[in-house]
N, C-alpha and C positions, 0 to 999 in steps of 0.2 A: 551872561551870555544866552538870554533868550530863550531858557528851556519854560515848557509850561508845567504848570503846578501841576503836581500829580496828586488827585482828590479821591479821597476813597469814604464812601458813604455807603447808605443804603439803596441809590442807585445809580450805584459808581459802574454798575455793569451796562451801561448805556455808554459810558465815557469814550467806548470807539467810534459813535458816531460823530460827526462834525455837527449834526443839527442843536445837540445838544449844548454845544460851548461855541455857539457862532460869534457871537459878537464878541464885541474888544473885551467888555468884563467879563468876557467869563458865560455869560446867562444866556439861556436857550434862546434860540432863533426864534421871530415874533411868530411865526406860521404854525408853529405847535401851540400855539392859544391868544388874540389878542390880548384878553386877560394880562398875561402874566407881564405885562409892565405896566399895570393898575397901580396908582401908588398907594391905594388901601393893602395890598395886597404883602403879607408879612414875605420878607428875605428869603428866611427857612423854605418855604413853600414852595418856592420858583423851579425847583427844580423836579419836586415833588410830581405836580402838578403837568410837567412838561414830557415826563415819564407815563403820568397818566393819558394825556392824550396822544402819545406815541404807542403807546400797548394799543390803543380801541381802535389806532388807525392799522394794525397789523390783525387786529380780529374783525375788522369790515375790509379785508382786503384793499385799503387806500395806503398802503406805507409807499409807495410808488407815488403816486400822486402826491401825497404831501412832503416827499424828497425833491420831488421835482417845483414845489415853488420856490424852493431855496435858490431856484437857477438850474440843475440838473433836469436839462429838459431830457437827457435819454433815459431816467427814470421813468419817464410817462409810458415808455414801452414795457415798462416792467410786467411779469405774470407771476398771477399772485392767486392760489389756486385750491384757498382756505385752510393751508395744512395748521397755522397757527390758532384758529377756530376749532377745529377739531381735539387740536392739544389740549384745550381748553374746557370744551365739553366732556372729553373724557376722562378728564380729571375732575371735572364738577362729576360726573355721574357713578366715578366709583365713591369719591367723599360721601355721598347724601346714602350711596343704598338705597336699595329697590324701596326701601319705607326708611321715616321717622317717626318715631315711638318715645310720649313721656311717659318715664317712669319716676315714681316713690318709692321709692327703698323700704320694704315693709307694710305693701301695700297685696299685696300677694298671700301674707295673713291673716289676714281678715275675715280667711273665711274656713278658717277654721273654728271648732264647735266651740270654744269659751276663748275667741280674737281679745288682745288685749287691747285697750284703748287706744294703743298709740300707732296701733295698727289698724283699727278703724277708722281715725283721722289720714292717717297717711293713702288710704282706700279713697277718702271723702275728696281729698284733694288732690290728689290723681284725676277724678271722676270730673272735678271740675277745670281743672287744666287741661283736659282734653275737650271739654265742652267749649270753653276760653278757643282752644288751638282751630277748633274744627270751624265757629262763627269768625275767627280769624283768618281765616284762608291760610295758615302759618308754612303748610308743603311751598304753596308758590309763595309765598312770603320769602323762604329760605330760598328757594331758585334763586330766585331776583338779587338778593345780596350777598350769597356763594358764590353767584356767577362772578361778581360785583370782585369776590375776595381771591379767588385764583386768577384771574383776568390781571386784577390791577394790584392784587398785593393785600387789600381794605375793604373792608365791609361794612356796615352802620346801618345800627337801627333804630329806631326813637320810639318811645313808649309814651301815652298821652294816655289821663282819666277822659273818657265822655260819658257826660253828666243824660243826655239822650239816653244814649243805649247802653248806657250804666255797664260797663264793662272800660277793659282798658284795650285802647285803638295803639295797632303796632303798623308803623311805616319803615320804609326803606328809602334812605339818600345816598346819593351817589356822595364817594368819599373824596372827590373837588371837593364837597362844600364843606367838609370838615375841618377844623381849624382848633388845634387845643392847643391852650395856655399852657406849656411847661415846662414847670420849675429849669432852673440852669443844674440845682445840685439834686432833681426829684427822680426816683426810681422810674425808669420806663414800665415796669409795669402795674407804678401808684397808679389810680382813677386820678384825673385831672380834676382840679379844682374849679376850672373854668373853661367852658366851651361852647363856640361859638360855631354855627351852620350861616355861611353867606356867599352869597353870589349876585351878580350884577344882572338885573334886566333890562335890555332892550328896548331903544326906543321904539315909541308906538304914535306915528304921526298923526293916525285915525283918531286918538283918542287925545291926542294932543299930551301925550304923555315922555315926558324928557328920564334919558337912561337913568338908572337908579340903582343904587345898589340895596340888600335887604339883605338883614343879618338880624337872626336868630342866637339869644344868649342863654345858655342855663350857667349860674353860678351856685355857689354853697357861700354863704356867708350866714352874720351872728341874724338872731330873730329880731326884728324891728317891731313900735308900733302896729297896729291897724293902721288901714290906706285903703281906701275905698275911689273908686273912679270919679275923674271930675272934667268938667269940659271948660277948656280955658276960654278966653276973651277973643282969641282968635279962630274959633270951632276946631283948634287940635285935642285933641285928646291926652290926659294925665293923669296919675294918681295923686293925690293930697293926704299927711296925715290928717285922721279921726279925732277931736276932741272931746273931751268930757263939758264941756262948758263952763267950765271951771279955770282954766288955763290950762291943765294937762291933756295929756295922752289915755288914750285905749286899746290895750291889749286884745290879741283875740281870743275867741271864746275857747277856753280851757289853757292858755296860757298863765303865767304867772311870772312875774319882778322877782330877782333873787335880789335883795338887797347887798349880801355877804360880797357877792359874785357882781353886783350892777350890769346883771345879763338877762334878759327876760330869759326864760326856757318853758318847755313843752315834752308832754308825753304822748309817745308816738303809739300807733295801736299796736307793732312789730314788736317794742319794747316797753311794755306795761312800768315795769319796775325799774326803768331810768331816765332820769330826765335829760335834756339834750337842749342845745343852744342854738344850733346849728339847723337852717334850713336850705332852699333850694329856690331862686329868685330866677322866672324869665321875662326875658323883654322881646320883643319881636319891635322892630322899626325898621323905617327906609330915611335913605338918605337921596335927595340927586346929587349927581359922579360930580355937576358942575360945583357943591360946595364943600367937594372937599379937594384938602392940596397935599403939598408931598410931606406934609408931615403931620398928617392923619393916617393914623395906623390903622391896623383893621381892633385892634383891643382899646384903642383911643379915641373913638369917633364922638365930634360934637355932639353932644345931647340935644345942646339949643337948638340944633338945623334939623333934631331927629321927627319921623312924623310917624308914632306909635300906632302899631296896627290893634284892631280891638275884635275881643272873640266872640263866637256865636251869642254867648250869654250877657253882650255888654260888657264885657270887663277889660279894661284896658291894659295891654299888656307890658308894660313897666315897671319894673322889678316886682309881678307878682310871685305873691306867699304861691307856689304849690303844696307846702305843708308834706314838704318830702324831706329827709337826709340825706339825698343819694341826687345824683344827677339823671337823669332817663335814657341815658344812650349808652349804648350798648356796640362798641366799636369789636369789629371782627378781624381778626390779624389770621391771614395764610399762612404766616410760618413762628415759630417759636421764638419769641423775644429774645435775642442776644447781645443788648444795649439797645436797639432801636424801640420806638413806641411804632412805628408803622411796620408794615409787611414786604414780603418780597413775591411778585405772582410767579406762579409754577411754571413761565417760559422762561424767568429771568438769566439763567445759565444756558439757553439753548437759541437765544437773541441769534448771536454771528452765523450760526446755523440755518435758523428761519431764512436769513437772508441769500445766501449762499445755497440754499433751498431755491429760493424763488430767482436766482441770476442762473443756477442751474435749468428753470422751467424755460425763461425767456429764452436761454440759447437753445435749447430744446425744442420751443418753439418755429425757432428762424430757421433750423435748421430741417424742419418739417417741413417748410414752407418749400425750401429747397428741394426736397426728395420727392414731394408730392407735384409740383409743378419746374422740372426741372431746367435748368440752365442749358439752352442747346446751340452749339455752336456750327455753323453751316458754311460748307466753300462751293461757288460755282453755282449758286443759287440766281436764281432769275427772280428777282421780287416784281409787283406790280407796282406799276407807274401811277401815280395821281393827277389825274388829265388836268387838273387846276391847277397845282403848284407845279407839277413839274418832278418832282421827287417822289423815289420808290416808298411806299407803303409801310409800314411797320411790320413785321412776320408777326404771325398769333398761332401758334399749336394749339390745336383741336380734335378731336374726336374726327377721322376721315378724313384730316388733312392732308394733301399732297404737294410735295417740292419739286419743281421739274429741276436737275442739277445738270451742269456742262460736265463734258467727258472731264475726267481726275478729281467730281466735286464728292464732297465728305458730309456724315455730319456726325459731329460729335457730343454726345450725353455727358454731364458733369452727374456723378453718381455722390449721393451724399448721404446714403443709406447707414454707413459704417459709422459716419460720425455722429448719425442718430443714435443708433444703437449704443454707443458708450455715450453717450450725452444721458438716454434712459437709464444707463447703469449707475452713471452717476449720480444720477435721480433719486435712486434707491437707496442707496449708497451711505447719502448723506440725508435720507429718511431714517433708514437706519440709527444711524448716529446718532440725529438730534431726539428719539425715539427713546434709545439707551443714558442719553444723559440727562433728558427728562424724567427717570424713573417710570416711563410708560410702555411696554414691551408691547411690542407687534403685535401678540394674543390681546392685549387689552385693546387694540385699536381696530381690531379685525380683518388684518393683513394679513392673518396665517390660516389656510388650508388645515381646518380638523384632520383631514386624515393623513397628516402631518406631523401631526405630534405620537410620537412614538407609546405614551403611557398618562396616563393620570397624573402619576409622580412627577412625570418631567414636566406637566403642564403646571401643576403647583409650583416648581424648581422656576421656573422661567417667569410665575408672576411675584416670586421675593421682591423683586426691588418695587413692583407696584404695592405689596404692603407697606413694606418700610413707610414709602409715602405717604401712604394713606393715614396710615399709626401718626406718623407726624403732626400731618393736618388736623388729624380727630383729635388728636390731643394738645393744639395751640388754639381749639376752639372747646374743648369741654368747659372749661370754667368759665368763658363768656358764656354759654348758653346756661347753664345753671345758674350764674348771675341773671341771665332775663327773666328764668322763670323766678326766681325768687322778684323780683322789681314787680311781677305780673301779680303776685301775690302781695306785696306789701301795698301796690298802688290800689288794687283792689280795697285791701282794708283799709285805706284813707278814703276812699269816697265812698266808705260805708254801703260796700255792695252787700246785698243778702245772703248768705249764709257761709258769706267771710269772716269769722271770728275774731277777737281779736289774739294776739299771742305770738309766738317767735314763726318766721314763715319755715317748712319745712322742705328739707332739701330734696331737690326733683334734678332731674339730669334727662337727654334728649338722648335714647339711642340708635344711633345709625343702626340700618340694617346690613346683610350680609353685600359685598364687594365685588367677591369672584363667585365664582358657580361653587356648590360645594355637594357631596354626597348626600343625599338627605337621606339614603336609605340604610348607610352605614351610622348617620346620627342617632337613626329613627332606632335602629337596634341597640344602638348604645344607652339611649336613653330608659327603655324598655329594660334592659340590665341592670340597669342602675338605681330605678326604682323599685324592680322586682324584689331585687337582695338589699335593700334600705339603706345602700350607701350615698341614694341622693333623693332629693324629697321631691314630689310631685309636682311644686312649683317651680324647684329647678327645670326638675324634668319639661315644664310647658314653656318655660323662657329659654332653653335651648331648640326647643323647635322653634320656636318666634325666633332665633338667632337665623335657621337654619332656612328661614324664609317659606314655613307651611304657615297656611291661610288664618292664626290664630289671634284677631283681634284685641281680645282683652283674655289675660292669664288668667285673673279672678274670676270671671265667668265659666271658661274652660274650663278649668281645676273644678267649680260647682257643678258642671255636666256630669263631668268623670267620676266625681263622687256619689252621685242621684242617680246614675245607668247601673253602679255595685251596688247598688243598698235592695234592690231587690234580692241580687244575688247572692248577698250574704243573711239575707232572710231566706230563701232558700234553702241554704246549708245547712244548716239542724237538723231541717225535719229529713232529709237523705242518710244525713251519718244517725237520726235516731230511729229512723226503720231498719239498718241493718243488725241490731241484735233481735227483730222479732225473727227478722227472715232463718236468723240463725236457728234460732229457736224453731219454727217451721221444720229445719231440714234435721235437725235432733230426733222429733216426732217421727218425721217418715223412714227415717231409719231405725 
């Protein structure tokens, strides 16, 4: 009967846009991204990349320009005033809070008189992680990755060991380069065993470079014998097994062959009591697009036509053993997984409201043009005649213009101010509706006059939807950042960095600061009463003050300062009490 297919997936909230299914086979329009029709691109990634391109257009006020490329010429006049970008930036600011701090549970107990070894170890790891975060500009990296996650639904971190700097390097990638190989029966929350980072490199005529495809692959697999870099006869870099001179192969230092299982095993620094037969391999190669045909998928590109890249230390990146039992990539999802590996952007459910808002702004701009320069009808006017053509000159209305009208002549002005007022009211109505559905109250967007808020309790109630939004977004990221900090510890151990002892990594987390204004005075009074009454420890009180926004950089150092300040008072207290009986005896003698 010609019915369209009803499609429901992680990006079905964009089905209402014809540009998302413009071709005969239901694929998105080519204007969303020319690379969408590349033969190497997985079919399951087409709609995801199209959604990314569309969301980026909304963020850059280019949605009308993108729509015009599909043949809708009227869309070129569309007015976009940055509402989508404002919503994204607001959600990002509340998500991250005023500060981000690395916390290792138990580190605050290292200031006790007789601290436990676990507390001392936690304090050392916390200090090292914070030093690493400062060196790697972690807050800036988080800003870049999290804005992608809020806008597109996904963000990406890549960790790599830098032997020159002797620390782990942290990079962020566009999620459009991220292509995990997910098995059909795999749980969406499971970590993939093979991940590709791939993108096309455009042609460079000046350097004589043809368009090519670059693919970086991380994959887990069995440990193989040792390999070394080798340059082939054609000058291409490759890796070949290392022989022992008698026809056998050599294993890496620290590895051993287990004849019972027929596998090579090794012990990793973070699991000293357990043998593992799994490692992570890195492959970084390029392919000319002319060498790729329709049968070549991203996961099965011909290696005989690849040009492998070389690392700074001379190692060819062709199944290079990283000596890790995990893939050093952390995928950030903006929403809690409910059966999908990828997340949804914050604007997913209000896209139609943003379109309606842009159309209302466009109509308002057109109405304001006729209000500021109204349409005037003249009857009985005598227009000036052009002496060259003999035709009447067009009339122009300017300040000080005088029209000579004949008897019975009149001037009529088209007043569109009423329609303009209605359109402006419509714009505010749609904006409020979009803010409500996006769970970004007007007070969080800064569009509410503080004097209009009757009380602090009413303000707190109005921020309820924002609290739930931030809680859900932080919940989706909590275990991902804990995993990232665990990887940082393990890679430092694998690189034999100074100070990073072998052993299981400690649990660490990134704590985001408060996202809404807090009553700091009330929290301070609560902490003072709780610590004085003995129902709260001093460490817990300091942590509460940190969460409230007090400028306390290190809870452990703050506890030490407080206790050091109390020590003189404690020493002076016995002297004052001891002098009391002597004063009483002096009073008795005088009597």
